[in-house]
Each structure stands twice: as structure tokens, then as C-alpha cells.
N, CA and C of each residue as an Amber inpcrd file, in Angstrom:
protein
   252
 -26.5770000 111.6520000  33.0600000 -26.9000000 113.1350000  32.8590000
 -27.6380000 112.2170000  31.3060000 -28.1440000 112.8140000  30.3270000
 -28.6850000 112.9160000  29.6560000 -29.4310000 114.5020000  28.5470000
 -29.2380000 114.0470000  27.8840000 -29.6990000 115.2820000  26.7670000
 -30.7920000 115.1680000  25.4060000 -30.9220000 115.6210000  25.3010000
 -32.3020000 116.3600000  24.2060000 -32.4700000 116.9560000  23.2760000
 -32.0910000 117.4060000  21.7710000 -32.8120000 118.6940000  21.2540000
 -34.3220000 117.9560000  20.8780000 -35.0070000 119.6040000  21.1670000
 -36.1020000 119.5250000  20.3180000 -36.3770000 120.8380000  19.9700000
 -36.9500000 121.1740000  19.1230000 -37.8840000 122.3430000  18.3430000
 -39.2890000 121.6650000  18.7350000 -39.7380000 123.5620000  19.3280000
 -40.9170000 123.8230000  20.6990000 -42.1800000 123.8920000  19.0420000
 -42.6930000 123.6360000  19.0730000 -44.1730000 124.1040000  18.0000000
 -45.4950000 123.3240000  18.7380000 -46.7810000 124.5890000  18.7390000
 -47.7190000 125.0500000  19.3510000 -47.8550000 124.7530000  20.5610000
 -47.1390000 124.7740000  21.6850000 -47.1440000 124.9970000  22.9430000
 -48.0460000 125.8980000  23.2670000 -48.1150000 127.2350000  22.7930000
 -49.3510000 128.5660000  23.0940000 -50.7550000 127.4590000  23.1230000
 -51.3480000 127.1150000  21.9530000 -52.4000000 126.8020000  21.2990000
 -52.8630000 125.1970000  22.0240000 -51.5570000 124.5570000  21.5720000
 -51.7140000 122.4430000  23.0280000 -51.9640000 123.3170000  23.5980000
 -52.1810000 124.5640000  24.7020000 -52.5460000 123.8090000  26.8570000
 -52.9410000 125.2290000  26.6380000 -53.4610000 125.3110000  27.9890000
 -54.2850000 127.3870000  28.3920000 -53.3790000 127.5270000  28.6550000
 -52.3470000 126.7550000  30.0010000 -51.8270000 127.7940000  30.5210000
 -50.3570000 127.2130000  30.6460000 -49.2260000 127.1060000  29.2070000
 -48.2530000 126.2750000  29.2910000 -46.4300000 126.6400000  29.6600000
 -46.9810000 127.8700000  31.0210000 -45.8450000 127.8650000  32.1230000
 -46.3680000 127.5640000  33.1370000 -47.3580000 128.0090000  33.1350000
 -47.5450000 127.0430000  34.8440000 -47.8800000 125.1590000  34.5340000
 -48.2680000 124.6340000  33.8060000 -48.6990000 122.8730000  32.4490000
 -47.1930000 122.0680000  32.4970000 -46.3420000 123.0290000  32.0020000
 -44.7830000 122.6430000  32.1640000 -43.8650000 122.8290000  33.1020000
 -44.3120000 123.9410000  34.7780000 -43.3170000 123.2800000  35.8260000
 -44.2910000 122.1790000  36.1790000 -45.4920000 122.1350000  35.8110000
 -45.8450000 120.6210000  37.3750000 -45.9670000 119.0550000  36.0260000
 -45.4010000 119.4620000  34.7960000 -44.8880000 118.3560000  34.2300000
 -43.5900000 117.7660000  35.2220000 -42.3460000 119.0970000  34.9640000
 -41.2960000 118.6740000  35.3490000 -41.3880000 118.2360000  36.1440000
 -42.0010000 119.0140000  38.3160000 -41.7900000 118.7800000  38.9640000
 -42.2350000 116.8470000  39.3970000 -43.0700000 116.3580000  38.1790000
 -43.6010000 115.2700000  38.1480000 -42.2530000 114.1640000  38.9290000
 -40.9510000 114.6540000  38.5170000 -39.5280000 113.9020000  38.1020000
 -38.8850000 114.8690000  39.3430000 -38.0360000 113.0890000  39.9430000
 -37.4000000 113.5500000  40.8740000 -35.8540000 114.2710000  40.3350000
 -35.5710000 113.8200000  39.0460000 -34.6350000 114.1870000  38.0120000
 -34.2890000 115.9660000  38.4650000 -33.1670000 116.6710000  38.5610000
 -32.7950000 117.5810000  38.1690000 -33.2100000 118.2740000  36.2700000
 -33.6090000 118.8250000  36.1440000 -34.6760000 119.3160000  34.8330000
 -33.6590000 120.8660000  34.2860000 -33.1150000 119.8720000  33.0960000
 -32.1540000 122.0670000  32.4680000 -33.2790000 122.6120000  30.7200000
 -33.0960000 123.2090000  30.5480000 -33.7300000 123.0850000  29.7540000
 -32.2750000 124.7490000  29.0680000 -32.1260000 124.7330000  27.9870000
 -31.0380000 125.4830000  27.5320000 -31.3420000 125.8090000  25.6660000
 -31.0250000 127.2330000  26.0740000 -30.9750000 127.3500000  24.2940000
 -30.9410000 129.0000000  24.2820000 -29.2640000 129.1220000  23.5460000
 -29.2730000 130.8690000  22.6020000 -28.3920000 131.0540000  24.4000000
 -27.8420000 130.1030000  24.7110000 -26.3730000 130.4450000  26.0820000
 -27.6600000 130.1850000  27.2980000 -28.8600000 130.4210000  27.2180000
 -29.9500000 130.1590000  28.6150000 -30.2330000 129.1230000  29.0840000
 -30.1540000 129.0010000  30.3620000 -29.9100000 127.4550000  31.2430000
 -31.0810000 127.5470000  31.9760000 -32.4550000 126.9000000  32.3790000
 -32.9100000 127.4890000  33.0750000 -33.5820000 126.3310000  34.3700000
 -33.8860000 126.3600000  35.5900000 -34.3360000 125.1070000  36.2440000
 -36.2390000 124.8010000  35.4020000 -35.7920000 123.7820000  34.3340000
 -37.2810000 123.7050000  34.2450000 -38.3760000 124.0120000  35.0580000
 -37.8580000 123.3080000  36.8620000 -39.0630000 124.0140000  37.2620000
 -39.2920000 124.4870000  38.2540000 -38.8930000 125.8680000  37.9560000
 -38.9000000 127.6380000  38.4050000 -40.1150000 128.6610000  37.6470000
 -40.5460000 128.3360000  37.9870000 -42.2690000 128.7260000  37.4730000
 -41.5410000 130.2310000  37.0640000 -40.6100000 131.1000000  37.6660000
 -40.0420000 132.6070000  37.0590000 -38.5160000 132.0920000  36.2710000
 -37.7260000 130.8970000  35.8830000 -37.3120000 130.7240000  34.8790000
 -38.4380000 130.0730000  33.8520000 -38.6600000 128.9980000  34.0110000
 -39.7300000 128.8810000  32.3530000 -39.7230000 130.0660000  31.9190000
 -41.2250000 131.6450000  32.6330000 -41.2740000 132.9730000  32.2880000
 -40.3680000 133.6800000  31.5710000 -39.0420000 133.1100000  32.3190000
 -38.0980000 134.3700000  31.5880000 -37.7060000 133.7210000  30.4140000
 -37.6700000 132.4070000  30.0630000 -36.9660000 131.5620000  29.5650000
 -37.8900000 131.5050000  28.2630000 -39.7090000 131.2610000  28.5570000
 -40.3780000 131.5740000  27.1440000 -40.4630000 130.9120000  26.1730000
 -40.4280000 129.2020000  26.3320000 -40.6320000 128.7140000  25.2000000
 -41.7500000 128.6540000  24.1280000 -41.5110000 129.3200000  22.9220000
 -41.9380000 129.6420000  21.8030000 -41.8010000 128.4220000  20.8600000
 -43.0760000 129.1440000  19.8300000 -42.4820000 128.0470000  18.0160000
 -41.6050000 127.9810000  17.4410000 -40.6570000 127.1790000  17.7360000
 -40.1040000 127.5080000  16.2090000 -37.7780000 127.6160000  17.2490000
 -38.6250000 127.2020000  18.0230000 -37.5970000 127.7960000  19.4860000
 -36.3440000 126.5290000  19.6620000 -35.4010000 126.6770000  19.2520000
 -34.1830000 125.0690000  19.6010000 -34.3820000 125.3950000  20.9770000
 -34.4890000 123.9890000  21.8940000 -34.3000000 123.5990000  23.3450000
 -33.8130000 122.4520000  23.6070000 -32.3680000 122.6410000  24.0510000
 -31.9810000 121.7050000  25.0320000 -32.2840000 121.1930000  26.2340000
 -32.5140000 119.7540000  26.4180000 -34.0230000 119.5070000  27.5010000
 -32.3910000 118.6150000  28.3990000 -31.7490000 118.6880000  28.9660000
 -31.2410000 118.1730000  29.4060000 -31.7240000 117.4500000  31.4430000
 -32.2740000 116.4160000  31.6510000 -31.4690000 115.7840000  32.4080000
 -30.9350000 114.7960000  34.0940000 -30.7130000 114.5560000  34.8740000
 -30.0850000 114.1100000  35.5370000 -30.3430000 113.2380000  35.9640000
 -30.8750000 112.0340000  37.5250000 -31.2060000 111.9340000  37.9730000
 -31.8600000 110.5110000  37.8330000 -32.5870000 109.5710000  38.4430000
 -33.1860000 108.1000000  38.5930000 -33.5050000 107.9320000  37.8620000
 -34.1740000 109.1730000  37.2180000 -35.5110000 109.1670000  35.5550000
 -35.0750000 109.9630000  34.7010000 -34.1720000 110.1340000  34.9310000
 -34.0570000 111.0960000  33.5050000 -34.7140000 111.1330000  31.8250000
 -34.3570000 109.9260000  32.0540000 -35.4590000 109.6290000  30.4810000
 -36.5770000 109.0830000  30.5700000 -37.1290000 108.8800000  31.4410000
 -38.9920000 109.6420000  31.7250000 -38.5610000 110.7970000  31.9010000
 -38.5940000 111.2400000  32.2050000 -38.1150000 113.1500000  31.7170000
 -38.3960000 113.8920000  30.4920000 -36.9730000 113.4020000  30.4300000
 -37.0130000 113.9010000  29.0460000 -37.7270000 113.6950000  28.1230000
 -38.2000000 112.5530000  27.9760000 -39.8970000 112.0800000  27.0790000
 -41.1210000 113.0520000  27.7440000 -41.3360000 113.2190000  28.1880000
 -42.4090000 113.7810000  29.0930000 -42.1800000 114.9280000  28.8140000
 -41.5910000 115.9350000  28.4340000 -41.2610000 117.2440000  28.6880000
 -40.9400000 116.8120000  27.1580000 -40.5790000 116.3680000  26.7170000
 -40.1840000 116.8580000  25.2130000 -41.2210000 116.7900000  24.8520000
 -42.4130000 115.5670000  25.0750000 -43.9680000 115.0230000  24.8000000
 -44.7500000 116.5600000  24.8060000 -44.2870000 117.3020000  25.7190000
 -45.0670000 119.1030000  25.6160000 -44.3360000 119.9390000  25.4710000
 -43.4310000 119.7400000  24.8360000 -43.2230000 121.0760000  24.1400000
 -42.8870000 121.2190000  22.3530000 -43.1770000 119.4890000  22.1060000
 -43.6930000 118.9560000  20.8550000 -45.4670000 119.0350000  20.1000000
 -45.7510000 119.1430000  21.4720000 -47.5470000 119.0650000  21.8340000
 -48.2510000 117.8080000  21.5440000 -47.4500000 116.6460000  22.0390000
 -47.8140000 115.1880000  21.1060000 -49.1080000 114.9640000  22.6790000
């Protein structure tokens, strides 16, 4: 299991449909990917979960990935959330 904390920035400005695009990024990986913030934990591959989680600018998010490609998954989700 790998975990990384990021501060969300410019997601709504950097992406046309950030919720759907984040799910698409997460679904590229075999690893289980969870997002955690303020005692909430959601599956990054769930569009309903992401909608409820609503990652927004300035939000501190822990990305937790577990599986064969967990490091690549962490990097991809981090780049998406910080708009790199």
C-alpha cells in the first residue's frame, strides 16, 4: 500500500469535466485507489463517490493505492489533482 498527501489546485479550471476525468484516470489502473479527506474515504473509480467527495481547490487529500501498479496510480492521480 502506498499513500500520498496532496493539496488540490485548479482542478475545475484545468479540466472540462473534472469528476468524470478523474474517474477515467483512476480506472486506467488495476490497483484499488481511495481518496481520503476529513474522515471521508471514497473509491476513486466511483463517479458517485467522486461527486460526493467533490475535490476542490485548497482541499487536502490523501491518495491511497494498493496493487501491482500503485506507484503509477498515485503519480497519475496526484498530477490530475494538482493540474500538472
